[in-house]
Each structure stands twice: as structure tokens, then as C-alpha cells.
mmCIF file of the N, C-alpha and C atoms, coordinates in Angstrom:
data_MODEL
# 
_entry.id   MODEL 
# 
loop_
_atom_site.group_PDB 
_atom_site.id 
_atom_site.type_symbol 
_atom_site.label_atom_id 
_atom_site.label_alt_id 
_atom_site.label_comp_id 
_atom_site.label_asym_id 
_atom_site.label_entity_id 
_atom_site.label_seq_id 
_atom_site.pdbx_PDB_ins_code 
_atom_site.Cartn_x 
_atom_site.Cartn_y 
_atom_site.Cartn_z 
_atom_site.occupancy 
_atom_site.B_iso_or_equiv 
_atom_site.pdbx_formal_charge 
_atom_site.auth_seq_id 
_atom_site.auth_comp_id 
_atom_site.auth_asym_id 
_atom_site.auth_atom_id 
_atom_site.pdbx_PDB_model_num 
ATOM 1   N N  . MET A 1 1  ? 3.332  -9.552  -2.453  1.00 0.00 ? 1  MET A N  1 
ATOM 2   C CA . MET A 1 1  ? 2.642  -8.883  -3.441  1.00 0.00 ? 1  MET A CA 1 
ATOM 3   C C  . MET A 1 1  ? 2.079  -7.536  -3.236  1.00 0.00 ? 1  MET A C  1 
ATOM 4   N N  . ILE A 1 2  ? 2.115  -6.608  -4.031  1.00 0.00 ? 2  ILE A N  1 
ATOM 5   C CA . ILE A 1 2  ? 1.589  -5.370  -3.849  1.00 0.00 ? 2  ILE A CA 1 
ATOM 6   C C  . ILE A 1 2  ? 0.354  -5.106  -4.856  1.00 0.00 ? 2  ILE A C  1 
ATOM 7   N N  . CYS A 1 3  ? -0.578 -4.853  -4.030  1.00 0.00 ? 3  CYS A N  1 
ATOM 8   C CA . CYS A 1 3  ? -2.028 -4.748  -4.926  1.00 0.00 ? 3  CYS A CA 1 
ATOM 9   C C  . CYS A 1 3  ? -2.290 -3.270  -5.180  1.00 0.00 ? 3  CYS A C  1 
ATOM 10  N N  . GLY A 1 4  ? -3.115 -2.951  -6.208  1.00 0.00 ? 4  GLY A N  1 
ATOM 11  C CA . GLY A 1 4  ? -3.633 -1.864  -6.431  1.00 0.00 ? 4  GLY A CA 1 
ATOM 12  C C  . GLY A 1 4  ? -4.833 -1.547  -5.462  1.00 0.00 ? 4  GLY A C  1 
ATOM 13  N N  . LEU A 1 5  ? -5.127 -0.096  -5.274  1.00 0.00 ? 5  LEU A N  1 
ATOM 14  C CA . LEU A 1 5  ? -6.002 0.224   -4.354  1.00 0.00 ? 5  LEU A CA 1 
ATOM 15  C C  . LEU A 1 5  ? -7.276 -0.592  -4.807  1.00 0.00 ? 5  LEU A C  1 
ATOM 16  N N  . SER A 1 6  ? -7.721 -0.791  -5.812  1.00 0.00 ? 6  SER A N  1 
ATOM 17  C CA . SER A 1 6  ? -9.097 -1.684  -6.129  1.00 0.00 ? 6  SER A CA 1 
ATOM 18  C C  . SER A 1 6  ? -8.752 -3.079  -5.766  1.00 0.00 ? 6  SER A C  1 
ATOM 19  N N  . GLY A 1 7  ? -7.694 -3.449  -5.590  1.00 0.00 ? 7  GLY A N  1 
ATOM 20  C CA . GLY A 1 7  ? -7.316 -4.887  -5.205  1.00 0.00 ? 7  GLY A CA 1 
ATOM 21  C C  . GLY A 1 7  ? -7.089 -5.936  -6.584  1.00 0.00 ? 7  GLY A C  1 
ATOM 22  N N  . ASP A 1 8  ? -7.126 -5.370  -7.800  1.00 0.00 ? 8  ASP A N  1 
ATOM 23  C CA . ASP A 1 8  ? -7.183 -5.905  -8.881  1.00 0.00 ? 8  ASP A CA 1 
ATOM 24  C C  . ASP A 1 8  ? -5.659 -6.109  -9.345  1.00 0.00 ? 8  ASP A C  1 
ATOM 25  N N  . LEU A 1 9  ? -4.847 -5.594  -9.146  1.00 0.00 ? 9  LEU A N  1 
ATOM 26  C CA . LEU A 1 9  ? -3.361 -5.496  -9.528  1.00 0.00 ? 9  LEU A CA 1 
ATOM 27  C C  . LEU A 1 9  ? -2.565 -6.117  -8.636  1.00 0.00 ? 9  LEU A C  1 
ATOM 28  N N  . ALA A 1 10 ? -1.769 -7.189  -8.965  1.00 0.00 ? 10 ALA A N  1 
ATOM 29  C CA . ALA A 1 10 ? -0.719 -7.642  -8.023  1.00 0.00 ? 10 ALA A CA 1 
ATOM 30  C C  . ALA A 1 10 ? 0.435  -7.740  -8.470  1.00 0.00 ? 10 ALA A C  1 
ATOM 31  N N  . ILE A 1 11 ? 1.517  -7.294  -8.148  1.00 0.00 ? 11 ILE A N  1 
ATOM 32  C CA . ILE A 1 11 ? 2.770  -7.368  -8.619  1.00 0.00 ? 11 ILE A CA 1 
ATOM 33  C C  . ILE A 1 11 ? 3.874  -7.876  -7.467  1.00 0.00 ? 11 ILE A C  1 
ATOM 34  N N  . PRO A 1 12 ? 4.562  -8.804  -7.799  1.00 0.00 ? 12 PRO A N  1 
ATOM 35  C CA . PRO A 1 12 ? 5.280  -9.249  -6.630  1.00 0.00 ? 12 PRO A CA 1 
ATOM 36  C C  . PRO A 1 12 ? 6.208  -8.153  -6.138  1.00 0.00 ? 12 PRO A C  1 
ATOM 37  N N  . ALA A 1 13 ? 6.375  -8.014  -4.685  1.00 0.00 ? 13 ALA A N  1 
ATOM 38  C CA . ALA A 1 13 ? 6.920  -6.991  -4.305  1.00 0.00 ? 13 ALA A CA 1 
ATOM 39  C C  . ALA A 1 13 ? 8.519  -7.123  -4.549  1.00 0.00 ? 13 ALA A C  1 
ATOM 40  N N  . GLN A 1 14 ? 8.926  -8.224  -4.819  1.00 0.00 ? 14 GLN A N  1 
ATOM 41  C CA . GLN A 1 14 ? 10.417 -8.379  -5.133  1.00 0.00 ? 14 GLN A CA 1 
ATOM 42  C C  . GLN A 1 14 ? 10.853 -7.694  -6.406  1.00 0.00 ? 14 GLN A C  1 
ATOM 43  N N  . GLN A 1 15 ? 9.900  -7.719  -7.338  1.00 0.00 ? 15 GLN A N  1 
ATOM 44  C CA . GLN A 1 15 ? 10.138 -7.060  -8.817  1.00 0.00 ? 15 GLN A CA 1 
ATOM 45  C C  . GLN A 1 15 ? 9.962  -5.608  -8.629  1.00 0.00 ? 15 GLN A C  1 
ATOM 46  N N  . VAL A 1 16 ? 8.994  -4.817  -7.796  1.00 0.00 ? 16 VAL A N  1 
ATOM 47  C CA . VAL A 1 16 ? 9.075  -3.642  -7.440  1.00 0.00 ? 16 VAL A CA 1 
ATOM 48  C C  . VAL A 1 16 ? 10.197 -3.228  -7.063  1.00 0.00 ? 16 VAL A C  1 
ATOM 49  N N  . VAL A 1 17 ? 10.807 -3.721  -5.901  1.00 0.00 ? 17 VAL A N  1 
ATOM 50  C CA . VAL A 1 17 ? 12.133 -3.330  -5.155  1.00 0.00 ? 17 VAL A CA 1 
ATOM 51  C C  . VAL A 1 17 ? 13.219 -3.383  -6.119  1.00 0.00 ? 17 VAL A C  1 
ATOM 52  N N  . GLU A 1 18 ? 13.149 -4.557  -6.966  1.00 0.00 ? 18 GLU A N  1 
ATOM 53  C CA . GLU A 1 18 ? 14.390 -4.613  -7.833  1.00 0.00 ? 18 GLU A CA 1 
ATOM 54  C C  . GLU A 1 18 ? 14.279 -3.376  -8.912  1.00 0.00 ? 18 GLU A C  1 
ATOM 55  N N  . LEU A 1 19 ? 13.277 -3.284  -9.315  1.00 0.00 ? 19 LEU A N  1 
ATOM 56  C CA . LEU A 1 19 ? 12.888 -2.052  -10.291 1.00 0.00 ? 19 LEU A CA 1 
ATOM 57  C C  . LEU A 1 19 ? 13.224 -0.666  -9.545  1.00 0.00 ? 19 LEU A C  1 
ATOM 58  N N  . LEU A 1 20 ? 12.988 -0.354  -8.435  1.00 0.00 ? 20 LEU A N  1 
ATOM 59  C CA . LEU A 1 20 ? 13.411 0.915   -7.683  1.00 0.00 ? 20 LEU A CA 1 
ATOM 60  C C  . LEU A 1 20 ? 14.778 0.954   -7.272  1.00 0.00 ? 20 LEU A C  1 
ATOM 61  N N  . ARG A 1 21 ? 15.558 -0.131  -7.188  1.00 0.00 ? 21 ARG A N  1 
ATOM 62  C CA . ARG A 1 21 ? 17.102 -0.203  -6.905  1.00 0.00 ? 21 ARG A CA 1 
ATOM 63  C C  . ARG A 1 21 ? 17.825 -0.098  -8.240  1.00 0.00 ? 21 ARG A C  1 
ATOM 64  N N  . ALA A 1 22 ? 17.153 -0.553  -9.481  1.00 0.00 ? 22 ALA A N  1 
ATOM 65  C CA . ALA A 1 22 ? 17.859 -0.317  -10.763 1.00 0.00 ? 22 ALA A CA 1 
ATOM 66  C C  . ALA A 1 22 ? 17.813 1.123   -11.308 1.00 0.00 ? 22 ALA A C  1 
ATOM 67  N N  . LEU A 1 23 ? 16.727 1.788   -11.022 1.00 0.00 ? 23 LEU A N  1 
ATOM 68  C CA . LEU A 1 23 ? 16.224 3.180   -11.567 1.00 0.00 ? 23 LEU A CA 1 
ATOM 69  C C  . LEU A 1 23 ? 17.573 4.252   -11.025 1.00 0.00 ? 23 LEU A C  1 
ATOM 70  N N  . PRO A 1 24 ? 17.892 4.260   -9.874  1.00 0.00 ? 24 PRO A N  1 
ATOM 71  C CA . PRO A 1 24 ? 18.849 5.255   -9.300  1.00 0.00 ? 24 PRO A CA 1 
ATOM 72  C C  . PRO A 1 24 ? 20.225 5.070   -9.969  1.00 0.00 ? 24 PRO A C  1 
ATOM 73  N N  . LYS A 1 25 ? 20.607 3.642   -10.079 1.00 0.00 ? 25 LYS A N  1 
ATOM 74  C CA . LYS A 1 25 ? 21.681 3.341   -10.818 1.00 0.00 ? 25 LYS A CA 1 
ATOM 75  C C  . LYS A 1 25 ? 22.055 3.932   -12.364 1.00 0.00 ? 25 LYS A C  1 
ATOM 76  N N  . GLU A 1 26 ? 20.844 3.793   -12.885 1.00 0.00 ? 26 GLU A N  1 
ATOM 77  C CA . GLU A 1 26 ? 20.612 4.122   -14.509 1.00 0.00 ? 26 GLU A CA 1 
ATOM 78  C C  . GLU A 1 26 ? 20.701 5.799   -14.176 1.00 0.00 ? 26 GLU A C  1 
ATOM 79  N N  . TRP A 1 27 ? 20.076 6.497   -13.569 1.00 0.00 ? 27 TRP A N  1 
ATOM 80  C CA . TRP A 1 27 ? 19.842 7.811   -13.291 1.00 0.00 ? 27 TRP A CA 1 
ATOM 81  C C  . TRP A 1 27 ? 21.340 8.581   -13.118 1.00 0.00 ? 27 TRP A C  1 
ATOM 82  N N  . GLN A 1 28 ? 22.204 7.601   -12.097 1.00 0.00 ? 28 GLN A N  1 
ATOM 83  C CA . GLN A 1 28 ? 23.458 8.300   -11.965 1.00 0.00 ? 28 GLN A CA 1 
ATOM 84  C C  . GLN A 1 28 ? 24.470 7.939   -13.217 1.00 0.00 ? 28 GLN A C  1 
ATOM 85  N N  . GLU A 1 29 ? 24.068 7.103   -14.118 1.00 0.00 ? 29 GLU A N  1 
ATOM 86  C CA . GLU A 1 29 ? 25.064 6.844   -15.264 1.00 0.00 ? 29 GLU A CA 1 
ATOM 87  C C  . GLU A 1 29 ? 24.422 7.911   -15.836 1.00 0.00 ? 29 GLU A C  1 
ATOM 88  N N  . TRP A 1 30 ? 23.559 8.187   -16.039 1.00 0.00 ? 30 TRP A N  1 
ATOM 89  C CA . TRP A 1 30 ? 22.924 9.369   -17.222 1.00 0.00 ? 30 TRP A CA 1 
ATOM 90  C C  . TRP A 1 30 ? 23.708 10.729  -16.786 1.00 0.00 ? 30 TRP A C  1 
ATOM 91  N N  . ALA A 1 31 ? 23.613 10.967  -15.217 1.00 0.00 ? 31 ALA A N  1 
ATOM 92  C CA . ALA A 1 31 ? 24.169 12.245  -14.698 1.00 0.00 ? 31 ALA A CA 1 
ATOM 93  C C  . ALA A 1 31 ? 25.661 12.441  -14.788 1.00 0.00 ? 31 ALA A C  1 
ATOM 94  N N  . ASP A 1 32 ? 26.381 11.424  -14.810 1.00 0.00 ? 32 ASP A N  1 
ATOM 95  C CA . ASP A 1 32 ? 27.732 11.134  -15.331 1.00 0.00 ? 32 ASP A CA 1 
ATOM 96  C C  . ASP A 1 32 ? 28.188 11.531  -16.618 1.00 0.00 ? 32 ASP A C  1 
ATOM 97  N N  . ARG A 1 33 ? 27.360 11.254  -17.452 1.00 0.00 ? 33 ARG A N  1 
ATOM 98  C CA . ARG A 1 33 ? 27.588 11.729  -18.722 1.00 0.00 ? 33 ARG A CA 1 
ATOM 99  C C  . ARG A 1 33 ? 27.598 13.094  -19.106 1.00 0.00 ? 33 ARG A C  1 
ATOM 100 N N  . ASP A 1 34 ? 28.584 13.646  -19.963 1.00 0.00 ? 34 ASP A N  1 
ATOM 101 C CA . ASP A 1 34 ? 28.833 14.905  -20.351 1.00 0.00 ? 34 ASP A CA 1 
ATOM 102 C C  . ASP A 1 34 ? 27.655 15.361  -21.131 1.00 0.00 ? 34 ASP A C  1 
ATOM 103 N N  . ASP A 1 35 ? 27.108 14.486  -21.821 1.00 0.00 ? 35 ASP A N  1 
ATOM 104 C CA . ASP A 1 35 ? 26.128 15.060  -22.876 1.00 0.00 ? 35 ASP A CA 1 
ATOM 105 C C  . ASP A 1 35 ? 24.546 15.192  -22.281 1.00 0.00 ? 35 ASP A C  1 
ATOM 106 N N  . ASN A 1 36 ? 24.258 15.276  -21.245 1.00 0.00 ? 36 ASN A N  1 
ATOM 107 C CA . ASN A 1 36 ? 23.101 15.402  -20.425 1.00 0.00 ? 36 ASN A CA 1 
ATOM 108 C C  . ASN A 1 36 ? 22.730 16.864  -19.867 1.00 0.00 ? 36 ASN A C  1 
ATOM 109 N N  . ARG A 1 37 ? 21.610 17.064  -19.731 1.00 0.00 ? 37 ARG A N  1 
ATOM 110 C CA . ARG A 1 37 ? 21.225 18.189  -18.658 1.00 0.00 ? 37 ARG A CA 1 
ATOM 111 C C  . ARG A 1 37 ? 20.868 18.217  -17.517 1.00 0.00 ? 37 ARG A C  1 
ATOM 112 N N  . LEU A 1 38 ? 21.064 16.726  -16.751 1.00 0.00 ? 38 LEU A N  1 
ATOM 113 C CA . LEU A 1 38 ? 20.751 16.488  -15.521 1.00 0.00 ? 38 LEU A CA 1 
ATOM 114 C C  . LEU A 1 38 ? 21.595 17.161  -14.355 1.00 0.00 ? 38 LEU A C  1 
ATOM 115 N N  . ASP A 1 39 ? 20.891 17.697  -13.537 1.00 0.00 ? 39 ASP A N  1 
ATOM 116 C CA . ASP A 1 39 ? 21.772 18.291  -12.385 1.00 0.00 ? 39 ASP A CA 1 
ATOM 117 C C  . ASP A 1 39 ? 22.129 16.930  -11.471 1.00 0.00 ? 39 ASP A C  1 
ATOM 118 N N  . PRO A 1 40 ? 23.387 17.001  -10.996 1.00 0.00 ? 40 PRO A N  1 
ATOM 119 C CA . PRO A 1 40 ? 23.916 15.899  -10.326 1.00 0.00 ? 40 PRO A CA 1 
ATOM 120 C C  . PRO A 1 40 ? 23.234 15.794  -9.025  1.00 0.00 ? 40 PRO A C  1 
ATOM 121 N N  . VAL A 1 41 ? 23.240 17.130  -8.270  1.00 0.00 ? 41 VAL A N  1 
ATOM 122 C CA . VAL A 1 41 ? 22.838 16.933  -6.963  1.00 0.00 ? 41 VAL A CA 1 
ATOM 123 C C  . VAL A 1 41 ? 21.094 16.758  -6.896  1.00 0.00 ? 41 VAL A C  1 
ATOM 124 N N  . THR A 1 42 ? 20.373 17.146  -7.837  1.00 0.00 ? 42 THR A N  1 
ATOM 125 C CA . THR A 1 42 ? 18.857 16.688  -7.912  1.00 0.00 ? 42 THR A CA 1 
ATOM 126 C C  . THR A 1 42 ? 18.843 15.250  -8.178  1.00 0.00 ? 42 THR A C  1 
ATOM 127 N N  . THR A 1 43 ? 19.578 14.673  -9.236  1.00 0.00 ? 43 THR A N  1 
ATOM 128 C CA . THR A 1 43 ? 19.781 13.331  -9.480  1.00 0.00 ? 43 THR A CA 1 
ATOM 129 C C  . THR A 1 43 ? 20.106 12.306  -8.261  1.00 0.00 ? 43 THR A C  1 
ATOM 130 N N  . ALA A 1 44 ? 21.011 12.856  -7.645  1.00 0.00 ? 44 ALA A N  1 
ATOM 131 C CA . ALA A 1 44 ? 21.453 12.216  -6.250  1.00 0.00 ? 44 ALA A CA 1 
ATOM 132 C C  . ALA A 1 44 ? 20.382 12.107  -5.174  1.00 0.00 ? 44 ALA A C  1 
ATOM 133 N N  . VAL A 1 45 ? 19.816 13.404  -5.033  1.00 0.00 ? 45 VAL A N  1 
ATOM 134 C CA . VAL A 1 45 ? 18.746 13.274  -4.128  1.00 0.00 ? 45 VAL A CA 1 
ATOM 135 C C  . VAL A 1 45 ? 17.400 12.515  -4.433  1.00 0.00 ? 45 VAL A C  1 
ATOM 136 N N  . LEU A 1 46 ? 16.884 12.591  -5.788  1.00 0.00 ? 46 LEU A N  1 
ATOM 137 C CA . LEU A 1 46 ? 15.957 11.709  -6.144  1.00 0.00 ? 46 LEU A CA 1 
ATOM 138 C C  . LEU A 1 46 ? 16.245 9.961   -5.994  1.00 0.00 ? 46 LEU A C  1 
ATOM 139 N N  . ALA A 1 47 ? 17.669 9.725   -6.416  1.00 0.00 ? 47 ALA A N  1 
ATOM 140 C CA . ALA A 1 47 ? 17.898 8.546   -6.368  1.00 0.00 ? 47 ALA A CA 1 
ATOM 141 C C  . ALA A 1 47 ? 17.910 7.732   -4.921  1.00 0.00 ? 47 ALA A C  1 
ATOM 142 N N  . ASP A 1 48 ? 18.619 8.841   -3.986  1.00 0.00 ? 48 ASP A N  1 
ATOM 143 C CA . ASP A 1 48 ? 18.379 8.605   -2.560  1.00 0.00 ? 48 ASP A CA 1 
ATOM 144 C C  . ASP A 1 48 ? 17.076 8.255   -2.171  1.00 0.00 ? 48 ASP A C  1 
ATOM 145 N N  . LEU A 1 49 ? 15.801 9.130   -2.578  1.00 0.00 ? 49 LEU A N  1 
ATOM 146 C CA . LEU A 1 49 ? 14.544 9.099   -2.189  1.00 0.00 ? 49 LEU A CA 1 
ATOM 147 C C  . LEU A 1 49 ? 13.916 7.470   -2.514  1.00 0.00 ? 49 LEU A C  1 
ATOM 148 N N  . VAL A 1 50 ? 14.290 7.245   -3.941  1.00 0.00 ? 50 VAL A N  1 
ATOM 149 C CA . VAL A 1 50 ? 13.852 5.995   -4.520  1.00 0.00 ? 50 VAL A CA 1 
ATOM 150 C C  . VAL A 1 50 ? 14.354 4.740   -3.755  1.00 0.00 ? 50 VAL A C  1 
ATOM 151 N N  . ARG A 1 51 ? 15.676 4.865   -3.268  1.00 0.00 ? 51 ARG A N  1 
ATOM 152 C CA . ARG A 1 51 ? 16.344 3.758   -2.790  1.00 0.00 ? 51 ARG A CA 1 
ATOM 153 C C  . ARG A 1 51 ? 15.598 3.718   -1.277  1.00 0.00 ? 51 ARG A C  1 
ATOM 154 N N  . GLN A 1 52 ? 15.461 4.884   -0.600  1.00 0.00 ? 52 GLN A N  1 
ATOM 155 C CA . GLN A 1 52 ? 14.501 4.627   0.602   1.00 0.00 ? 52 GLN A CA 1 
ATOM 156 C C  . GLN A 1 52 ? 13.280 4.144   0.490   1.00 0.00 ? 52 GLN A C  1 
ATOM 157 N N  . LEU A 1 53 ? 12.534 4.241   -0.462  1.00 0.00 ? 53 LEU A N  1 
ATOM 158 C CA . LEU A 1 53 ? 11.199 3.640   -0.976  1.00 0.00 ? 53 LEU A CA 1 
ATOM 159 C C  . LEU A 1 53 ? 11.515 2.235   -1.083  1.00 0.00 ? 53 LEU A C  1 
ATOM 160 N N  . ALA A 1 54 ? 12.257 1.617   -1.766  1.00 0.00 ? 54 ALA A N  1 
ATOM 161 C CA . ALA A 1 54 ? 12.677 0.565   -1.780  1.00 0.00 ? 54 ALA A CA 1 
ATOM 162 C C  . ALA A 1 54 ? 12.874 -0.272  -0.449  1.00 0.00 ? 54 ALA A C  1 
ATOM 163 N N  . ASP A 1 55 ? 13.664 0.223   0.381   1.00 0.00 ? 55 ASP A N  1 
ATOM 164 C CA . ASP A 1 55 ? 14.122 -0.153  1.507   1.00 0.00 ? 55 ASP A CA 1 
ATOM 165 C C  . ASP A 1 55 ? 12.528 -0.138  2.529   1.00 0.00 ? 55 ASP A C  1 
ATOM 166 N N  . GLN A 1 56 ? 11.809 0.708   2.404   1.00 0.00 ? 56 GLN A N  1 
ATOM 167 C CA . GLN A 1 56 ? 10.686 0.867   3.120   1.00 0.00 ? 56 GLN A CA 1 
ATOM 168 C C  . GLN A 1 56 ? 9.844  -0.313  2.719   1.00 0.00 ? 56 GLN A C  1 
ATOM 169 N N  . ILE A 1 57 ? 9.558  -0.624  1.406   1.00 0.00 ? 57 ILE A N  1 
ATOM 170 C CA . ILE A 1 57 ? 8.742  -2.122  1.147   1.00 0.00 ? 57 ILE A CA 1 
ATOM 171 C C  . ILE A 1 57 ? 9.386  -3.012  1.222   1.00 0.00 ? 57 ILE A C  1 
ATOM 172 N N  . ASP A 1 58 ? 10.860 -3.241  1.420   1.00 0.00 ? 58 ASP A N  1 
ATOM 173 C CA . ASP A 1 58 ? 11.504 -4.466  1.995   1.00 0.00 ? 58 ASP A CA 1 
ATOM 174 C C  . ASP A 1 58 ? 11.189 -4.424  3.343   1.00 0.00 ? 58 ASP A C  1 
ATOM 175 N N  . LEU A 1 59 ? 11.142 -3.466  4.175   1.00 0.00 ? 59 LEU A N  1 
ATOM 176 C CA . LEU A 1 59 ? 10.704 -3.671  5.681   1.00 0.00 ? 59 LEU A CA 1 
ATOM 177 C C  . LEU A 1 59 ? 9.512  -4.116  5.757   1.00 0.00 ? 59 LEU A C  1 
ATOM 178 N N  . ALA A 1 60 ? 8.431  -3.382  5.038   1.00 0.00 ? 60 ALA A N  1 
ATOM 179 C CA . ALA A 1 60 ? 7.117  -3.950  5.145   1.00 0.00 ? 60 ALA A CA 1 
ATOM 180 C C  . ALA A 1 60 ? 6.855  -5.360  4.956   1.00 0.00 ? 60 ALA A C  1 
ATOM 181 N N  . CYS A 1 61 ? 7.519  -5.731  3.939   1.00 0.00 ? 61 CYS A N  1 
ATOM 182 C CA . CYS A 1 61 ? 7.329  -7.259  3.517   1.00 0.00 ? 61 CYS A CA 1 
ATOM 183 C C  . CYS A 1 61 ? 7.921  -7.960  4.609   1.00 0.00 ? 61 CYS A C  1 
ATOM 184 N N  . ILE A 1 62 ? 8.808  -7.718  4.948   1.00 0.00 ? 62 ILE A N  1 
ATOM 185 C CA . ILE A 1 62 ? 9.790  -8.565  6.170   1.00 0.00 ? 62 ILE A CA 1 
ATOM 186 C C  . ILE A 1 62 ? 8.693  -8.473  7.274   1.00 0.00 ? 62 ILE A C  1 
ATOM 187 N N  . GLU A 1 63 ? 8.122  -7.463  7.823   1.00 0.00 ? 63 GLU A N  1 
ATOM 188 C CA . GLU A 1 63 ? 7.318  -7.343  8.726   1.00 0.00 ? 63 GLU A CA 1 
ATOM 189 C C  . GLU A 1 63 ? 6.087  -8.226  8.616   1.00 0.00 ? 63 GLU A C  1 
ATOM 190 N N  . ILE A 1 64 ? 5.364  -8.179  7.467   1.00 0.00 ? 64 ILE A N  1 
ATOM 191 C CA . ILE A 1 64 ? 4.009  -8.937  7.155   1.00 0.00 ? 64 ILE A CA 1 
ATOM 192 C C  . ILE A 1 64 ? 4.422  -10.565 7.029   1.00 0.00 ? 64 ILE A C  1 
ATOM 193 N N  . ALA A 1 65 ? 5.664  -10.947 6.621   1.00 0.00 ? 65 ALA A N  1 
ATOM 194 C CA . ALA A 1 65 ? 6.117  -12.279 6.298   1.00 0.00 ? 65 ALA A CA 1 
ATOM 195 C C  . ALA A 1 65 ? 6.458  -12.601 7.769   1.00 0.00 ? 65 ALA A C  1 
ATOM 196 N N  . SER A 1 66 ? 6.928  -11.830 8.718   1.00 0.00 ? 66 SER A N  1 
ATOM 197 C CA . SER A 1 66 ? 7.262  -12.436 10.234  1.00 0.00 ? 66 SER A CA 1 
ATOM 198 C C  . SER A 1 66 ? 6.146  -12.512 10.736  1.00 0.00 ? 66 SER A C  1 
ATOM 199 N N  . THR A 1 67 ? 4.845  -11.800 10.688  1.00 0.00 ? 67 THR A N  1 
ATOM 200 C CA . THR A 1 67 ? 3.737  -11.960 11.550  1.00 0.00 ? 67 THR A CA 1 
ATOM 201 C C  . THR A 1 67 ? 2.646  -12.886 11.020  1.00 0.00 ? 67 THR A C  1 
ATOM 202 N N  . ALA A 1 68 ? 3.061  -13.421 9.916   1.00 0.00 ? 68 ALA A N  1 
ATOM 203 C CA . ALA A 1 68 ? 2.099  -14.362 9.250   1.00 0.00 ? 68 ALA A CA 1 
ATOM 204 C C  . ALA A 1 68 ? 2.267  -15.695 9.869   1.00 0.00 ? 68 ALA A C  1 
# 
């Protein structure tokens, strides 16, 4: 679970990671279309950063689960 700073909001980490992995795929599809103004290089860099964030969350959850 990922909690907000106040501790009120809790979201399953798996859902957050799934969303973070889905966004770059959609961005890439948009960037590949001819009728957009997205810069392919910028889109790829942002997509990579979001994938890295998803990986970091996965690793943090694995670490928490393995020490519990």
C-alpha cells in the first residue's frame, strides 16, 4: 500500500505500478501518430523516467515484504 503524507489515503502499490507502466505505452502510441505535436525524444525520455519510477516502487515493495 502507498499512503499519503497524512496517512489517510492508501492505494495498492500494484495498481500504482500498473498505471505507471501503462502511461508510457500510451505516450509512445501518441508520439508515433502523425497528427500530434509530441516530440518523440522528449516523450521517450519521460516514458523511461516513469518506467524507472515504477521499478523503484516495485523494489521498495519487495524490500518491505522481504523484511516483514
